[in-house]
C-alpha positions as CSV (number, residue, x, y, z in Angstrom):
1,X,-45.5,-85.7,41.3
2,X,-47.1,-87.7,44.2
3,X,-45.5,-91.1,44.9
4,X,-47.7,-94.2,45.4
5,X,-47.2,-97.0,47.8
6,X,-44.7,-99.1,45.9
7,X,-45.6,-102.2,47.8
8,X,-49.1,-102.3,46.4
9,X,-48.8,-101.2,42.7
10,X,-48.9,-104.7,41.3
11,X,-52.2,-106.5,41.2
12,X,-50.9,-109.9,42.3
13,X,-54.3,-111.8,42.0
14,X,-54.2,-112.3,38.2
15,X,-50.5,-113.1,38.3
16,X,-50.8,-115.8,40.9
17,X,-53.5,-117.5,38.9
18,X,-51.3,-117.6,35.8
19,X,-47.8,-118.1,37.4
20,X,-47.7,-120.1,40.6
21,X,-43.9,-119.7,40.8
22,X,-44.3,-115.9,41.1
23,X,-46.3,-116.1,44.3
24,X,-44.6,-117.2,47.5
25,X,-41.1,-118.4,48.5
26,X,-40.6,-120.8,45.5
27,X,-39.4,-118.2,43.1
28,X,-36.8,-119.4,40.6
29,X,-33.5,-117.8,40.1
30,X,-33.4,-114.7,37.8
31,X,-31.5,-115.1,34.5
32,X,-29.7,-113.0,32.0
33,X,-26.9,-110.3,32.2
34,X,-27.2,-107.9,35.2
35,X,-26.5,-105.0,32.9
36,X,-29.3,-105.8,30.4
37,X,-32.9,-104.5,30.6
38,X,-35.7,-106.3,28.8
39,X,-38.1,-103.6,27.6
40,X,-41.6,-104.7,26.9
41,X,-42.9,-102.2,24.4
42,X,-45.4,-102.0,21.5
43,X,-43.7,-101.8,18.1
44,X,-45.6,-98.6,17.2
45,X,-44.4,-96.9,20.4
46,X,-40.8,-98.1,20.1
47,X,-40.1,-95.6,17.2
48,X,-40.6,-92.5,19.3
49,X,-39.7,-93.9,22.7
50,X,-36.4,-95.7,22.0
51,X,-34.2,-92.6,21.7
52,X,-35.5,-91.4,25.1
53,X,-35.1,-94.8,26.7
54,X,-31.5,-95.1,25.5
55,X,-30.7,-91.6,26.7
56,X,-32.0,-92.6,30.2
57,X,-30.4,-96.0,30.6
58,X,-27.6,-96.6,28.0
59,X,-25.0,-94.4,29.6
60,X,-21.4,-94.7,28.4
61,X,-18.2,-95.5,30.3
62,X,-15.0,-95.0,28.5
63,X,-12.5,-97.8,29.4
64,X,-11.0,-96.5,26.9
65,X,-13.5,-98.4,24.6
66,X,-17.1,-97.4,24.9
67,X,-19.0,-99.6,27.3
68,X,-22.8,-99.2,28.0
69,X,-23.4,-99.5,31.7
70,X,-26.8,-100.9,30.8
71,X,-28.0,-102.3,27.5
72,X,-31.6,-102.4,26.3
73,X,-33.2,-105.3,24.6
74,X,-36.6,-104.5,23.1
75,X,-39.3,-107.4,23.1
76,X,-42.9,-107.9,22.3
77,X,-45.0,-108.7,25.3
78,X,-46.3,-111.8,23.5
79,X,-42.8,-113.2,24.0
80,X,-42.7,-112.7,27.8
81,X,-43.4,-116.4,28.4
82,X,-40.7,-117.5,25.9
83,X,-36.9,-117.8,26.2
84,X,-37.1,-117.4,30.1
85,X,-38.0,-113.7,29.5
86,X,-40.2,-113.6,32.6
87,X,-37.2,-114.6,34.8
88,X,-34.9,-111.8,33.5
89,X,-33.1,-109.8,36.1
90,X,-34.4,-106.4,34.8
91,X,-37.7,-105.9,33.1
92,X,-39.3,-102.6,32.0
93,X,-42.8,-102.3,30.8
94,X,-43.6,-99.0,29.1
95,X,-47.0,-98.0,27.6
96,X,-49.9,-95.5,27.6
97,X,-52.2,-96.9,30.1
98,X,-55.4,-97.1,28.0
99,X,-53.8,-97.7,24.6
100,X,-55.5,-100.4,22.5
101,X,-52.5,-102.8,22.2
102,X,-51.3,-105.9,24.1
103,X,-48.5,-104.1,26.0
104,X,-50.9,-101.7,27.5
105,X,-53.4,-104.6,28.2
106,X,-50.6,-106.4,30.0
107,X,-49.7,-103.2,32.0
108,X,-53.3,-102.9,33.1
109,X,-53.3,-106.5,34.4
110,X,-50.4,-105.9,36.7
111,X,-51.4,-102.4,38.0
112,X,-54.1,-102.4,40.6
113,X,-57.2,-100.3,40.1
114,X,-56.0,-97.6,42.5
115,X,-52.8,-97.3,40.6
116,X,-54.5,-97.0,37.3
117,X,-56.7,-94.3,38.6
118,X,-53.6,-92.4,39.9
119,X,-52.0,-92.6,36.5
120,X,-55.1,-91.4,34.7
121,X,-55.3,-88.5,37.3
122,X,-51.6,-87.7,36.6
123,X,-50.7,-88.3,40.3
124,X,-48.0,-91.0,39.5
125,X,-46.4,-92.6,36.6
126,X,-43.4,-94.7,37.5
127,X,-43.4,-97.9,39.6
128,X,-41.1,-100.7,40.5
129,X,-41.2,-103.9,42.5
130,X,-38.6,-106.6,43.2
131,X,-38.9,-110.4,43.1
132,X,-42.2,-110.6,41.2
133,X,-41.5,-113.6,38.9
134,X,-37.9,-114.5,40.0
135,X,-35.4,-113.9,42.7
136,X,-33.2,-110.8,42.5
137,X,-35.5,-109.4,39.8
138,X,-36.5,-105.7,39.3
139,X,-39.7,-105.1,37.5
140,X,-40.3,-101.4,36.5
141,X,-43.2,-99.8,34.8
142,X,-43.7,-96.4,33.1
143,X,-47.0,-95.2,32.0
144,X,-49.0,-92.1,31.1
145,X,-52.5,-90.9,30.1
146,X,-51.2,-90.3,26.5
147,X,-48.1,-90.4,24.4
148,X,-46.9,-86.9,25.4
149,X,-47.5,-87.7,29.1
150,X,-45.6,-90.9,28.6
151,X,-42.5,-89.2,27.3
152,X,-42.7,-86.4,29.8
153,X,-43.1,-88.9,32.7
154,X,-40.1,-91.0,31.5
155,X,-37.8,-87.9,31.2
156,X,-39.0,-86.4,34.5
157,X,-38.4,-89.6,36.5
158,X,-35.2,-90.6,34.6
159,X,-32.9,-90.0,37.5
160,X,-35.1,-92.0,39.9
161,X,-35.4,-94.9,37.5
162,X,-31.6,-95.0,36.9
163,X,-30.8,-94.7,40.5
164,X,-33.1,-97.5,41.4
165,X,-31.7,-100.0,38.8
166,X,-28.2,-98.9,39.8
167,X,-28.9,-99.7,43.5
168,X,-30.4,-103.0,42.7
169,X,-27.5,-104.0,40.4
170,X,-24.9,-102.9,43.1
171,X,-26.7,-105.0,45.7
172,X,-26.5,-108.0,43.5
173,X,-22.8,-107.4,42.9
174,X,-22.1,-107.0,46.6
175,X,-23.6,-110.4,47.2
176,X,-21.5,-111.8,44.3
177,X,-18.2,-110.2,45.6
178,X,-18.5,-111.8,49.0
179,X,-20.1,-115.1,47.8
180,X,-16.8,-117.0,48.3
181,X,-16.0,-115.3,51.6
182,X,-14.2,-112.3,53.0
183,X,-10.5,-112.0,53.8
184,X,-11.2,-111.2,57.4
185,X,-7.5,-111.6,58.3
186,X,-6.6,-108.9,55.8
187,X,-9.5,-106.6,56.9
188,X,-8.5,-106.9,60.5
189,X,-4.8,-106.3,59.6
190,X,-5.7,-103.1,57.9
191,X,-7.6,-101.8,60.8
192,X,-4.9,-102.9,63.3
193,X,-1.9,-101.5,61.5
194,X,-3.3,-98.5,59.6
195,X,-6.4,-97.2,61.4
196,X,-8.9,-97.9,58.5
197,X,-10.2,-101.0,56.7
198,X,-12.3,-102.2,53.9
199,X,-14.1,-105.5,53.6
200,X,-11.5,-107.4,51.6
201,X,-13.1,-109.9,49.2
202,X,-11.7,-113.4,48.6
203,X,-8.8,-113.3,46.1
204,X,-7.5,-109.9,47.1
205,X,-4.2,-109.4,48.8
206,X,-2.0,-106.6,50.1
207,X,0.6,-106.1,47.4
208,X,2.5,-103.3,49.0
209,X,2.3,-101.3,52.2
210,X,4.3,-98.2,53.1
211,X,2.8,-97.0,56.3
212,X,5.5,-94.3,56.8
213,X,4.4,-92.8,53.4
214,X,0.7,-93.4,54.0
215,X,0.2,-95.9,51.1
216,X,-1.4,-99.4,50.9
217,X,-2.4,-101.2,47.8
218,X,-4.6,-104.3,47.5
219,X,-4.7,-106.2,44.1
220,X,-6.4,-109.1,42.4
221,X,-5.3,-110.7,39.1
222,X,-7.2,-112.0,36.1
223,X,-7.9,-109.4,35.3
224,X,-5.5,-107.0,37.1
225,X,-7.4,-104.7,39.4
226,X,-6.3,-102.6,42.4
227,X,-7.6,-100.6,45.4
228,X,-5.1,-98.2,47.0
229,X,-5.6,-96.0,50.0
230,X,-3.3,-93.0,50.5
231,X,-3.4,-90.8,53.7
232,X,-1.7,-87.7,54.9
233,X,-2.2,-85.4,57.9
234,X,-2.4,-81.7,58.1
235,X,-4.4,-80.9,54.9
236,X,-7.2,-78.5,55.3
237,X,-10.5,-79.2,53.6
238,X,-10.3,-75.7,52.0
239,X,-7.3,-77.0,50.0
240,X,-9.3,-79.6,48.1
241,X,-10.4,-78.3,44.7
242,X,-10.9,-80.2,41.5
243,X,-7.5,-79.2,40.2
244,X,-5.8,-80.0,43.5
245,X,-7.3,-83.5,43.5
246,X,-6.2,-84.2,40.0
247,X,-2.6,-83.1,40.8
248,X,-2.7,-85.1,44.0
249,X,-3.7,-88.4,42.2
250,X,-1.0,-87.8,39.5
251,X,1.5,-87.2,42.3
252,X,0.5,-90.4,44.2
253,X,0.7,-92.6,41.1
254,X,3.9,-91.0,39.8
255,X,5.5,-92.1,43.2
256,X,4.0,-95.5,43.7
257,X,2.6,-96.6,40.3
258,X,5.6,-96.1,38.0
259,X,4.3,-92.8,36.5
260,X,0.7,-93.5,35.8
261,X,-1.3,-90.4,35.1
262,X,-4.8,-89.2,34.5
263,X,-5.8,-88.8,30.8
264,X,-7.0,-85.1,30.8
265,X,-9.6,-85.5,28.1
266,X,-11.4,-88.4,29.8
267,X,-12.2,-87.2,33.2
268,X,-15.4,-86.5,35.1
269,X,-15.2,-84.9,38.6
270,X,-17.9,-84.0,41.1
271,X,-18.8,-84.5,44.7
272,X,-20.7,-87.1,46.6
273,X,-21.0,-88.7,50.0
274,X,-18.3,-91.3,50.8
275,X,-18.0,-93.1,54.2
276,X,-20.2,-90.4,55.7
277,X,-18.0,-87.6,54.3
278,X,-18.4,-85.2,51.5
279,X,-15.7,-86.3,48.9
280,X,-14.5,-85.3,45.6
281,X,-15.2,-88.1,43.1
282,X,-12.9,-88.5,40.1
283,X,-13.7,-91.0,37.3
284,X,-12.0,-91.5,34.0
285,X,-9.0,-93.1,32.3
286,X,-5.4,-93.6,33.6
287,X,-2.4,-94.2,31.3
288,X,1.2,-95.2,31.5
289,X,3.0,-94.1,28.4
290,X,6.2,-95.9,29.5
291,X,4.4,-99.2,29.6
292,X,1.8,-98.5,26.9
293,X,-0.9,-99.4,29.3
294,X,-4.2,-97.8,30.5
295,X,-7.7,-98.3,31.6
296,X,-10.6,-96.9,33.8
297,X,-10.3,-95.7,37.4
298,X,-12.5,-94.1,40.1
299,X,-11.2,-92.2,43.1
300,X,-12.5,-90.5,46.3
301,X,-10.7,-87.7,48.1
302,X,-11.8,-86.2,51.4
303,X,-10.6,-84.9,54.7
304,X,-11.7,-86.3,58.0
305,X,-11.8,-83.2,60.1
306,X,-12.1,-85.1,63.4
307,X,-8.7,-86.8,62.9
308,X,-7.2,-84.1,60.7
309,X,-6.4,-86.8,58.1
310,X,-6.8,-86.6,54.3
311,X,-7.6,-89.8,52.4
312,X,-7.4,-90.6,48.7
313,X,-9.0,-93.9,47.8
314,X,-8.5,-95.2,44.2
315,X,-9.6,-98.3,42.3
316,X,-8.7,-99.2,38.7
317,X,-8.6,-102.0,36.2
318,X,-6.2,-103.1,33.5
319,X,-7.9,-105.7,31.3
320,X,-7.0,-105.4,27.6
321,X,-9.6,-106.6,25.2
322,X,-12.2,-107.4,27.9
323,X,-15.1,-105.6,29.3
324,X,-13.9,-103.5,32.3
325,X,-17.0,-101.8,33.7
326,X,-18.2,-104.8,35.7
327,X,-14.7,-105.3,37.4
328,X,-14.4,-101.5,38.1
329,X,-17.9,-101.7,39.7
330,X,-16.9,-104.6,41.9
331,X,-13.8,-103.0,43.3
332,X,-15.6,-99.7,43.6
333,X,-18.2,-101.4,45.8
334,X,-15.4,-102.8,47.9
335,X,-13.9,-99.4,48.2
336,X,-17.2,-98.0,49.5
337,X,-17.0,-100.3,52.5
338,X,-14.2,-98.1,53.8
339,X,-14.3,-97.2,57.5
340,X,-11.9,-95.7,60.0
341,X,-11.1,-97.6,63.1
342,X,-8.9,-97.0,66.1
343,X,-5.6,-98.8,65.5
344,X,-4.0,-100.5,68.4
345,X,-0.3,-100.5,69.2
């Protein structure tokens, strides 16, 4: 499906006439939970579209409780100007382009003529734009020539939609993490003493460091969360398999985390780019039967062939009776700032 110029999909002229704060630098702050998506939808369409929308956006993270990464809130377009809905962080408009109801009418007012023609010609169907009515806001739209095309377009573009809202949420959280500053002293110490560093956010500290064993852990309390980095030389990339990475994490946490281990039934493992390298990514639950404790974790395992060094980078949360996904996301984003540097004697 051909993509359209995303900078021009919204017809700003009618919006500027109706909402002066949506045009220019005087945008208000966006409001509402970052993990909530306000869905503007006609009630008649909701019955057949809701299952598809939930499948696309309401993915589950087990912490071990079920936590939805994003939550959908369905609303009538007539309420867009009420309850600060127009300033919500995430808004999704979904409708058949030429349907005879108010949601479709609203969609036509924000899509320029060229975009409407592209939808009718089945050349495009999914659009997004940031900072339309508020700062740090993402407005998405999904359309189609008829109901069958609408469902097909939503499902075909599901990955791209989810990736976009994930990227926007991550960028907001990066700004939040470092809002109160960065522990540059700790960041510099990591690079100087260990040859790698992460951007250490305010509130984190080095809890333990065993350079002879290749292990450093940073922590922050309330709730308890950690980021540890383990390194070892002489491991060939060919040795890394899913099973090997699982055993390696269990071995590391047995030694340094008082016998924590992975819960075998709650583990996802795949591969992704991390710090410019192809890494195994493990995500699931950890448990400590001795302490009757547990929670979510995420790990990255890779070999830097230039330095012949294996790294295992792990982040996790222990926060009974509280939502854990936002905290895991925060520390994961800090982990993704990992870089190798030349240590100085």
